[in-house]
C-alpha positions as CSV (number, residue, x, y, z in Angstrom):
1,M,-39.9,-56.8,-37.5
2,M,-38.7,-53.3,-36.4
3,S,-36.1,-51.8,-38.6
4,T,-32.7,-50.9,-37.0
5,R,-31.9,-48.3,-39.7
6,R,-33.0,-45.3,-37.6
7,F,-30.4,-46.2,-34.9
8,I,-27.6,-46.0,-37.5
9,N,-25.8,-42.6,-38.0
10,T,-25.5,-41.8,-41.6
11,P,-22.6,-39.3,-42.5
12,D,-25.1,-36.5,-43.0
13,K,-26.7,-37.1,-39.6
14,L,-23.4,-37.5,-37.9
15,Y,-22.2,-34.2,-39.3
16,H,-25.4,-32.4,-38.2
17,R,-25.1,-33.8,-34.7
18,C,-21.4,-32.7,-34.4
19,Y,-22.4,-29.3,-35.7
20,V,-25.1,-28.9,-33.1
21,L,-22.8,-30.0,-30.3
22,A,-20.1,-27.6,-31.4
23,R,-22.5,-24.7,-31.6
24,E,-23.7,-25.5,-28.1
25,R,-20.2,-25.6,-26.8
26,R,-19.4,-22.3,-28.5
27,S,-22.5,-20.7,-27.1
28,R,-21.7,-22.0,-23.6
29,Y,-18.2,-20.7,-23.9
30,Y,-19.3,-17.2,-24.8
31,R,-21.8,-17.2,-21.8
32,L,-18.9,-17.8,-19.4
33,M,-17.6,-14.8,-17.6
34,K,-14.0,-13.9,-17.3
35,I,-13.9,-12.4,-13.8
36,Q,-11.2,-10.4,-12.1
37,I,-11.3,-9.4,-8.4
38,V,-9.1,-6.3,-7.8
39,S,-7.5,-5.5,-4.5
40,C,-5.4,-2.4,-3.5
41,C,-3.4,-2.7,-0.3
42,L,-1.9,0.2,1.6
43,E,1.6,-0.8,0.6
44,E,3.8,-3.7,-0.2
45,G,4.9,-5.4,2.9
46,N,4.1,-7.8,5.7
47,L,0.3,-7.2,5.9
48,S,-0.4,-6.7,2.2
49,F,-2.6,-9.8,2.2
50,P,-5.9,-9.1,0.4
51,L,-8.1,-11.3,2.5
52,G,-11.4,-9.5,1.5
53,A,-10.7,-10.0,-2.2
54,L,-9.6,-13.6,-1.7
55,T,-12.8,-14.5,0.1
56,I,-14.8,-13.3,-2.9
57,Q,-12.5,-15.0,-5.4
58,T,-12.8,-18.3,-3.4
59,A,-16.6,-18.0,-3.2
60,I,-16.8,-17.6,-7.0
61,Q,-14.5,-20.4,-7.8
62,H,-16.6,-22.8,-5.7
63,H,-20.1,-21.6,-6.7
64,I,-22.0,-24.2,-8.6
65,Q,-23.0,-21.9,-11.5
66,L,-19.8,-19.8,-11.6
67,K,-17.0,-22.3,-11.0
68,E,-16.4,-22.8,-14.7
69,S,-15.9,-19.1,-15.3
70,P,-12.2,-18.2,-14.8
71,C,-11.7,-15.9,-11.9
72,S,-8.3,-14.3,-11.1
73,L,-7.0,-11.8,-8.6
74,G,-5.5,-8.5,-9.5
75,S,-3.3,-7.6,-6.5
76,Y,-2.0,-4.0,-6.3
77,S,-1.0,-1.4,-3.7
78,L,-1.3,2.4,-3.4
79,D,2.1,2.7,-5.0
80,D,0.8,1.2,-8.2
81,D,-0.6,3.6,-10.9
82,P,-4.5,3.0,-10.9
83,I,-4.6,4.1,-14.6
84,A,-2.0,1.7,-15.7
85,S,-3.6,-1.0,-13.6
86,A,-7.0,-0.4,-15.2
87,L,-5.5,-0.5,-18.7
88,E,-3.9,-3.8,-17.8
89,S,-7.3,-5.2,-16.8
90,A,-8.8,-3.9,-20.0
91,R,-6.2,-5.5,-22.2
92,S,-6.7,-8.8,-20.4
93,G,-10.3,-8.9,-21.6
94,F,-12.1,-9.4,-18.3
95,T,-15.8,-9.3,-18.7
96,H,-16.6,-8.7,-15.1
97,V,-14.3,-6.8,-12.7
98,G,-14.9,-6.6,-8.9
99,C,-13.3,-3.8,-6.8
100,S,-12.5,-4.4,-3.1
101,I,-12.8,-0.8,-1.8
102,Y,-11.8,0.4,1.7
103,L,-11.3,3.8,3.3
104,W,-7.7,4.1,2.3
105,N,-8.0,3.1,-1.4
106,R,-11.3,4.9,-2.4
107,S,-9.6,7.5,-4.6
108,W,-7.3,4.9,-6.2
109,F,-10.4,2.9,-7.2
110,D,-12.2,6.0,-8.4
111,Q,-9.5,6.5,-11.0
112,F,-9.2,2.7,-11.7
113,A,-13.0,2.4,-12.4
114,Q,-13.2,5.5,-14.6
115,T,-10.2,4.4,-16.7
116,L,-11.4,0.8,-17.1
117,K,-14.9,1.9,-18.2
118,R,-13.5,4.3,-20.8
119,A,-11.1,1.6,-22.1
120,R,-13.6,-1.2,-22.0
121,P,-17.2,0.1,-21.9
122,E,-18.7,-3.3,-22.2
123,A,-17.1,-4.6,-19.0
124,I,-19.3,-5.1,-16.0
125,L,-17.9,-3.4,-12.9
126,F,-19.1,-4.2,-9.3
127,A,-17.7,-3.4,-5.9
128,G,-17.8,-4.3,-2.2
129,G,-15.8,-3.7,0.9
130,T,-16.2,-1.5,4.0
131,E,-16.2,1.8,2.1
132,V,-18.9,0.5,-0.2
133,T,-21.0,-0.7,2.8
134,A,-20.4,2.6,4.7
135,N,-21.2,5.0,1.9
136,P,-23.0,3.2,-0.9
137,L,-24.9,6.1,-2.4
138,S,-21.7,8.0,-3.0
139,F,-20.8,5.6,-5.8
140,D,-21.4,6.2,-9.5
141,F,-23.8,3.7,-11.0
142,S,-22.8,4.7,-14.5
143,L,-19.5,2.9,-13.6
144,Y,-20.7,0.1,-11.3
145,S,-23.5,-2.3,-12.3
146,F,-24.1,-3.4,-8.7
147,L,-22.6,-3.0,-5.2
148,T,-22.6,-5.6,-2.4
149,L,-23.2,-4.3,1.1
150,G,-22.1,-6.2,4.2
151,E,-20.0,-9.4,3.8
152,G,-20.0,-10.2,0.2
153,E,-19.4,-13.9,-0.4
154,E,-23.1,-14.9,-0.8
155,T,-24.3,-11.6,-2.4
156,T,-21.5,-11.4,-5.0
157,T,-22.0,-14.9,-6.2
158,L,-25.8,-14.5,-6.3
159,A,-25.5,-11.3,-8.3
160,L,-23.0,-12.8,-10.8
161,S,-25.1,-15.9,-11.3
162,Q,-28.2,-13.7,-12.0
163,L,-26.2,-11.8,-14.6
164,L,-25.1,-15.2,-16.1
165,A,-28.7,-16.1,-16.4
166,G,-29.5,-12.8,-18.1
167,K,-31.3,-11.4,-15.1
168,K,-30.9,-8.2,-13.1
169,P,-28.9,-8.5,-9.9
170,E,-31.2,-8.2,-6.9
171,G,-31.6,-9.5,-3.3
172,Q,-30.7,-8.6,0.2
173,G,-27.3,-6.8,0.3
174,I,-27.3,-6.1,-3.5
175,L,-27.7,-2.5,-4.6
176,T,-28.3,-1.3,-8.1
177,Q,-29.2,2.2,-9.3
178,G,-32.4,3.4,-7.6
179,G,-32.6,0.3,-5.4
180,E,-33.1,0.1,-1.7
181,V,-30.1,0.0,0.6
182,T,-29.9,-3.3,2.5
183,Y,-27.2,-5.4,4.1
184,A,-26.4,-9.0,4.1
185,Y,-24.1,-11.2,6.4
186,P,-23.7,-14.9,6.1
187,L,-25.2,-16.3,9.3
188,D,-23.7,-19.8,9.0
189,L,-19.9,-19.4,8.4
190,S,-19.5,-23.1,7.8
191,T,-21.1,-22.6,4.4
192,L,-18.1,-20.4,3.3
193,D,-15.1,-22.1,1.7
194,S,-11.8,-21.4,3.3
195,V,-9.4,-19.0,1.5
196,L,-6.5,-21.0,3.0
197,L,-7.6,-24.6,2.5
198,S,-8.9,-23.9,-1.0
199,G,-5.4,-22.9,-2.2
200,S,-6.5,-19.3,-3.0
201,A,-3.8,-17.9,-0.7
202,N,-1.0,-20.2,-1.9
203,S,0.9,-17.3,-3.7
204,F,0.9,-15.3,-0.5
205,A,1.6,-18.1,2.0
206,K,5.3,-18.4,1.7
207,P,8.1,-19.0,4.3
208,G,8.5,-15.8,6.4
209,S,5.3,-14.2,5.1
210,S,2.5,-12.4,7.1
211,L,-1.2,-13.2,6.7
212,L,-4.5,-12.1,8.0
213,W,-6.7,-14.8,9.6
214,E,-10.3,-14.9,10.8
215,M,-11.6,-17.1,13.6
216,T,-14.9,-15.1,14.2
217,R,-16.9,-12.3,12.7
218,G,-19.1,-9.7,14.3
219,C,-18.9,-7.6,17.4
220,P,-21.5,-7.3,20.2
221,F,-20.3,-3.8,21.2
222,S,-21.8,-0.6,19.9
223,C,-18.9,1.9,19.9
224,A,-20.2,5.0,18.2
225,F,-17.1,5.5,16.0
226,C,-16.7,2.0,14.8
227,F,-18.0,0.4,11.6
228,E,-18.3,-3.0,13.3
229,S,-21.4,-1.7,15.0
230,K,-23.1,-1.3,11.6
231,G,-22.9,-5.1,11.1
232,I,-24.9,-7.8,12.9
233,R,-24.4,-7.7,16.6
234,S,-24.0,-11.4,17.2
235,V,-20.5,-13.0,17.1
236,R,-20.4,-15.8,14.5
237,Q,-17.6,-18.4,14.8
238,F,-15.7,-20.5,12.4
239,K,-15.7,-24.1,13.6
240,Y,-12.8,-25.4,15.7
241,E,-12.1,-28.1,13.1
242,R,-11.7,-25.6,10.3
243,V,-9.5,-23.3,12.5
244,S,-7.3,-26.3,13.4
245,E,-6.9,-27.3,9.7
246,E,-6.1,-23.7,8.7
247,L,-3.5,-23.5,11.4
248,D,-1.9,-26.7,10.0
249,Y,-1.8,-24.9,6.6
250,L,-0.1,-21.9,8.1
251,L,2.5,-24.1,9.8
252,E,3.1,-26.2,6.6
253,N,3.7,-23.1,4.6
254,Q,6.1,-21.6,7.3
255,V,4.1,-18.4,7.7
256,E,5.9,-16.2,10.2
257,E,3.3,-13.7,11.3
258,V,-0.5,-13.8,11.6
259,F,-2.8,-10.9,12.3
260,I,-6.0,-12.3,13.7
261,L,-8.9,-10.1,12.6
262,D,-11.5,-10.9,15.2
263,P,-12.7,-7.5,16.4
264,T,-12.6,-8.7,20.1
265,F,-10.6,-11.9,20.3
266,N,-11.4,-12.5,24.0
267,M,-15.1,-11.8,23.8
268,D,-16.1,-15.5,24.6
269,K,-13.9,-16.8,27.5
270,K,-14.4,-20.5,26.8
271,R,-13.8,-20.1,23.0
272,T,-10.7,-17.9,23.8
273,V,-9.2,-20.5,26.1
274,Q,-9.8,-23.2,23.4
275,M,-8.2,-21.2,20.6
276,L,-5.2,-20.1,22.7
277,S,-4.6,-23.6,23.9
278,L,-4.6,-24.8,20.3
279,L,-2.1,-22.1,19.2
280,A,0.1,-22.7,22.3
281,E,0.2,-26.4,21.5
282,K,0.9,-26.2,17.8
283,A,2.2,-22.8,16.8
284,Q,5.2,-21.7,18.9
285,A,7.0,-20.6,15.7
286,I,4.4,-18.1,14.5
287,H,4.0,-14.5,15.9
288,F,0.3,-13.7,16.4
289,I,-1.3,-10.3,16.7
290,F,-4.6,-10.1,18.6
291,E,-7.1,-7.3,19.1
292,L,-8.9,-7.5,22.5
293,R,-10.6,-5.8,25.4
294,A,-8.4,-5.3,28.5
295,E,-11.4,-5.5,30.8
296,L,-12.1,-9.1,29.7
297,L,-8.6,-10.3,30.7
298,D,-7.9,-12.5,33.7
299,K,-5.0,-14.5,35.0
300,Q,-5.9,-17.6,33.0
301,L,-6.0,-15.8,29.7
302,A,-2.8,-13.8,30.5
303,D,-1.0,-17.1,31.3
304,L,-2.1,-18.5,27.9
305,F,-1.0,-15.4,26.0
306,S,2.3,-15.6,27.8
307,R,2.9,-19.1,26.2
308,L,2.7,-17.7,22.7
309,K,4.9,-15.5,20.6
310,C,2.4,-12.7,20.3
311,S,1.5,-9.0,20.7
312,L,-1.9,-7.6,21.7
313,Q,-3.5,-4.4,20.5
314,I,-6.0,-2.8,22.9
315,G,-8.4,0.0,22.2
316,L,-8.1,2.6,25.0
317,Q,-9.3,5.5,22.8
318,S,-9.4,7.9,25.8
319,S,-8.9,7.7,29.5
320,D,-11.7,10.2,30.2
321,V,-14.8,8.4,31.5
322,Q,-17.3,11.0,30.1
323,V,-15.7,11.1,26.7
324,L,-15.9,7.3,26.5
325,K,-19.5,7.2,27.8
326,A,-20.5,9.5,24.9
327,I,-19.3,6.8,22.4
328,N,-21.0,3.9,24.2
329,R,-17.9,2.6,26.0
330,R,-17.6,2.0,29.8
331,F,-14.3,2.7,31.4
332,D,-12.9,2.2,34.9
333,P,-9.3,3.5,34.9
334,V,-8.3,1.5,38.0
335,L,-9.7,-1.7,36.7
336,F,-8.1,-1.1,33.2
337,K,-4.7,-0.6,34.8
338,Q,-5.1,-3.8,36.9
339,K,-5.8,-5.8,33.8
340,I,-2.9,-4.2,32.0
341,D,-0.7,-5.1,34.9
342,L,-1.4,-8.8,34.2
343,L,0.3,-8.4,30.9
344,N,3.3,-6.4,32.2
345,Q,3.9,-8.9,35.0
346,R,4.2,-11.6,32.3
347,G,6.3,-9.6,29.9
348,I,3.5,-9.8,27.2
349,V,4.0,-7.2,24.4
350,F,0.9,-5.0,23.9
351,G,-0.1,-1.7,22.4
352,L,-2.8,0.9,23.1
353,D,-4.9,2.9,20.7
354,L,-5.9,6.6,21.2
355,I,-8.3,8.7,19.1
356,I,-8.0,12.4,18.5
357,G,-11.3,14.4,18.1
358,L,-13.9,12.4,19.9
359,P,-17.0,14.2,21.0
360,H,-16.5,16.2,24.3
361,D,-12.8,15.5,24.1
362,S,-10.2,18.3,24.1
363,Y,-6.5,18.9,23.7
364,T,-6.1,19.0,27.5
365,L,-8.0,15.7,27.9
366,F,-6.1,14.1,25.1
367,C,-2.8,15.0,26.9
368,K,-4.2,13.4,30.0
369,S,-5.1,10.3,28.0
370,L,-1.6,10.2,26.5
371,D,-0.1,10.4,30.0
372,Y,-2.3,7.6,31.2
373,A,-1.4,5.4,28.2
374,V,2.3,5.9,28.7
375,G,1.8,5.0,32.4
376,C,0.5,1.6,31.3
377,K,3.9,1.0,29.7
378,P,2.7,-0.4,26.3
379,S,5.3,-1.3,23.7
380,N,3.5,1.0,21.2
381,I,0.9,3.7,21.3
382,D,-1.1,4.1,18.0
383,I,-2.9,7.4,17.7
384,F,-5.5,8.2,15.1
385,A,-7.5,11.2,14.1
386,L,-11.2,10.3,14.3
387,S,-12.7,9.2,11.0
388,L,-16.5,9.7,10.9
389,L,-17.5,6.7,8.8
390,P,-20.8,7.1,7.1
391,G,-23.5,5.1,8.8
392,T,-21.8,5.1,12.2
393,Q,-23.5,6.8,15.1
394,L,-20.9,9.6,15.2
395,A,-21.4,10.3,11.5
396,D,-25.2,10.3,11.9
397,D,-25.0,12.7,14.9
398,A,-22.2,14.9,13.5
399,Q,-24.3,17.9,12.8
400,E,-26.1,17.7,16.2
401,L,-22.7,17.3,17.9
402,G,-21.2,20.2,15.9
403,T,-18.4,18.0,14.5
404,L,-16.9,19.2,11.3
405,H,-15.2,16.5,9.1
406,Q,-14.1,15.8,5.6
407,A,-17.0,15.1,3.3
408,E,-15.1,12.3,1.5
409,A,-12.9,9.4,2.5
410,P,-11.2,9.2,4.9
411,Y,-13.8,11.5,6.6
412,T,-11.3,12.9,9.1
413,V,-12.4,15.2,11.9
414,I,-11.6,18.9,11.3
415,S,-12.9,20.4,14.5
416,T,-15.5,20.0,17.3
417,P,-17.0,22.5,19.8
418,T,-14.4,21.4,22.3
419,Y,-11.5,20.8,20.0
420,T,-10.5,23.5,17.5
421,S,-8.7,22.7,14.3
422,E,-5.5,24.3,15.7
423,E,-5.7,22.1,18.8
424,I,-6.2,19.0,16.6
425,A,-3.1,20.0,14.7
426,K,-1.2,20.3,18.0
427,A,-2.5,16.8,19.0
428,L,-1.3,15.4,15.7
429,R,2.1,16.9,16.3
430,L,2.2,15.1,19.7
431,K,1.2,11.9,17.8
432,D,4.2,12.2,15.4
433,A,6.5,12.8,18.3
434,C,5.1,9.8,20.2
435,D,5.3,7.6,17.1
436,L,9.0,8.5,16.6
437,F,10.4,8.8,20.2
438,Y,8.2,6.3,22.0
439,T,7.0,3.6,19.6
440,K,9.8,3.5,17.0
441,G,12.4,4.2,19.8
442,E,10.9,1.4,22.0
443,A,11.1,3.7,25.0
444,S,8.3,2.1,27.1
445,M,10.7,0.8,29.8
446,W,12.6,4.0,30.5
447,L,10.4,7.0,29.4
448,H,9.0,7.3,33.0
449,T,12.6,7.8,34.3
450,L,13.3,10.5,31.7
451,C,10.0,12.2,32.8
452,E,11.1,12.0,36.4
453,A,14.5,13.5,35.6
454,A,12.9,16.3,33.6
455,Q,10.0,16.8,36.1
456,C,7.4,16.7,33.3
457,T,4.5,14.6,32.1
458,P,4.9,12.4,29.0
459,S,2.7,14.7,26.9
460,A,4.9,17.7,27.9
461,L,8.0,15.6,27.1
462,F,6.6,14.8,23.6
463,T,6.0,18.6,23.1
464,H,9.7,19.1,23.8
465,V,10.6,16.2,21.4
466,A,8.5,17.8,18.6
467,S,10.3,21.1,19.1
468,Y,13.7,19.4,19.2
469,T,13.2,17.4,16.0
470,D,12.0,20.6,14.2
471,F,15.2,22.3,15.4
472,I,17.4,19.4,14.1
473,K,15.6,19.3,10.7
474,E,16.0,23.1,10.3
475,K,19.7,22.9,11.3
476,Q,20.3,20.1,8.8
477,G,18.3,22.0,6.1
478,S,16.2,19.0,5.2
479,G,12.9,17.3,6.2
480,Q,14.7,14.3,7.5
481,L,16.4,13.8,10.9
482,G,19.4,12.0,9.4
483,M,20.3,10.1,12.6
484,E,19.5,6.8,14.2
485,I,16.6,6.9,16.7
486,Y,18.8,5.8,19.7
487,D,21.3,8.6,18.9
488,L,18.4,11.1,18.7
489,Q,17.0,9.9,22.1
490,E,20.4,10.3,23.8
491,Q,21.0,13.7,22.3
492,F,17.5,14.9,23.2
493,A,17.9,13.7,26.8
494,R,21.3,15.4,27.2
495,S,19.9,18.6,25.6
496,L,16.7,18.7,27.7
497,L,18.3,18.0,31.1
498,K,21.1,20.5,30.4
499,K,18.6,23.2,29.5
500,L,16.7,22.4,32.7
501,K,19.9,22.4,34.7
502,R,19.3,18.8,35.8
503,E,22.4,17.2,34.4
504,K,23.0,15.3,37.6
505,Y,20.4,12.7,36.5
506,L,22.2,12.0,33.2
507,P,24.5,9.1,34.4
508,P,21.8,6.8,35.7
509,L,19.3,7.9,33.0
510,L,21.7,7.3,30.1
511,S,22.9,3.9,31.5
512,F,19.2,2.8,32.0
513,M,18.4,4.0,28.4
514,E,21.4,2.2,26.9
515,L,20.5,-1.0,28.7
516,H,17.0,-1.1,27.2
517,Q,18.1,0.2,23.8
518,G,20.6,-2.7,23.7
519,V,17.9,-5.2,24.5
520,A,15.6,-3.6,21.9
521,F,18.3,-3.7,19.3
522,L,19.0,-7.4,19.9
523,R,15.3,-8.3,19.7
524,E,14.9,-6.3,16.5
525,T,18.0,-7.4,14.6
526,G,19.2,-10.6,16.2
527,E,22.6,-9.1,16.5
528,N,24.5,-8.9,19.8
529,P,25.0,-5.3,20.9
530,V,27.7,-4.0,23.2
531,I,26.7,-1.4,25.8
532,T,28.6,0.7,28.4
533,I,26.9,1.4,31.7
534,D,28.0,3.2,34.9
535,Y,26.0,1.0,37.4
536,E,25.6,-2.7,38.2
537,L,22.7,-4.4,36.3
538,D,20.9,-5.2,39.5
539,E,21.0,-1.5,40.5
540,L,19.7,-0.3,37.2
541,A,16.8,-2.7,37.4
542,L,15.6,-0.8,40.4
543,L,14.8,2.2,38.2
544,D,11.8,0.2,36.9
545,T,10.0,1.1,40.1
546,M,12.3,3.5,42.0
547,H,12.2,7.2,41.5
548,I,15.4,8.5,40.0
549,E,15.9,11.0,42.9
550,K,15.9,8.1,45.4
551,F,18.2,6.1,43.1
552,L,20.8,8.9,43.1
553,E,20.7,9.1,46.9
554,K,21.3,5.3,47.4
555,H,23.5,4.3,44.4
556,P,26.7,6.1,43.6
557,R,28.1,6.1,40.1
558,R,30.6,3.3,39.4
559,S,33.4,2.8,36.9
560,P,32.1,2.2,33.4
561,Q,31.7,-1.4,32.4
562,T,31.2,-2.7,28.8
563,L,28.9,-5.7,28.3
564,A,27.8,-7.7,25.3
565,I,24.1,-8.8,25.3
566,V,23.6,-12.3,24.2
567,E,20.3,-14.2,23.7
568,N,20.3,-17.8,24.9
569,E,18.5,-20.7,23.3
570,D,15.6,-20.5,25.8
571,G,15.1,-16.8,25.0
572,S,16.8,-15.5,28.2
573,L,19.6,-12.9,28.0
574,S,23.1,-13.0,29.2
575,F,25.4,-10.0,29.8
576,V,29.0,-10.9,29.0
577,E,31.7,-8.5,30.2
578,Q,34.1,-7.2,27.5
579,K,37.7,-6.6,28.4
């Protein structure tokens, strides 16, 4: 008969078994990583949502081999001290620290990484982000154990799981010292866990907040200045069901504004209609910001955009056909204007982008591009000095093109054979004047009338604005203007037309300006402004299309009338006479 004694635990055997289990648990605990993913946004504010860092954190937290290793987010901005932030990470005992590095925060992370490595030499540092992908060989591998090039969810988790197993990180898109530069991009986006649905974004998704959101990745275009062209050329889409669920999350958390990161939102007409229909059906309370190509607009898409609370950002870059051809962009100025008119006819808010310092461009051509942009009546014009990102076609061809640029981030253009450094400085001065007077001052609806009264182009007008603001600052003895933008606009218009001996245009011009300034003030603040105008509202509306010279001939000045502007429940405006 078989003895049962060997199935009975004696005290000694029981103690030994518990000891072995405890030792295994301790060994397993010490093998776990304590991971921090660090982000550094431009500033605290509406769009300080670290989507890139959150995608990596989410991927780690759901990875089968890493999910038991605690992974937290260190969220900072450029206003935070990188040295103090690094010491905070060092004190927290993180074993592995990942840095989300972009063009604007490269120097911040250089200081962060150096400080952290001095304070905690045993910590494993790694990095990813567009700056890492653009310029990987500029990073110090005595600080970083590995870099991830491309989109990092799969490569970061692979590298960390290899380290957990005691192996060296390697694979497509993973770069270690002396390794080959390769890139990796998840082809099937359905394999990626959602930052929103996983709860990773819960601390950011609060009532009234602003978030970044992806519906697609990739761009089929090959613009020579753009880093998107360095990625894979096919557009990959997140599934409709996931997008719909994420939208429900945004609504449930009462998110107020969403910037959709798709490089060209309206690339696929069928998909665009599907997504806009979903947003129009569910999300009337959210303000959406889209980036798109004007040439791909049509009446159906414009109608759908008009059903949303949204604004569109469109890359014009230049209005010169040859300049755009040199950066692999096609441009038909007549067609572009026709497409933009679809937006203006429906009252859709949109902005245009311009770039200073493109190959074959010049200060004269830039002024013409600025004039063309203003003629499209965008709500804002965003102007940038060209950054020659490493790996882009313009950076690769910089020497051949004769383009001088900064050697380190942000790689800004210094001069070109057709654009001297002095002319670039002049263009940047126009940019500042346009930012202040046009975009901040919301002058899109009346600037053309001021130009007609002054008999000058918009670019010439902004030159006058720059001189006038310099004069005001010098007069006040400070670097600040010290006045409200609407007051500045009125004082400038009076001063300019008086100097040009064209004061006769001031009554209709100032009334037209005040009308639109009042509407802009209401939209911005929600408060009901009171305006005083010298013409009937129906008469002033004619200045949208009628030259101010003809207006003066046909419409005499009337007695001043004071009106309060009130917004109705349906979004329309009423003008209530004040007595």
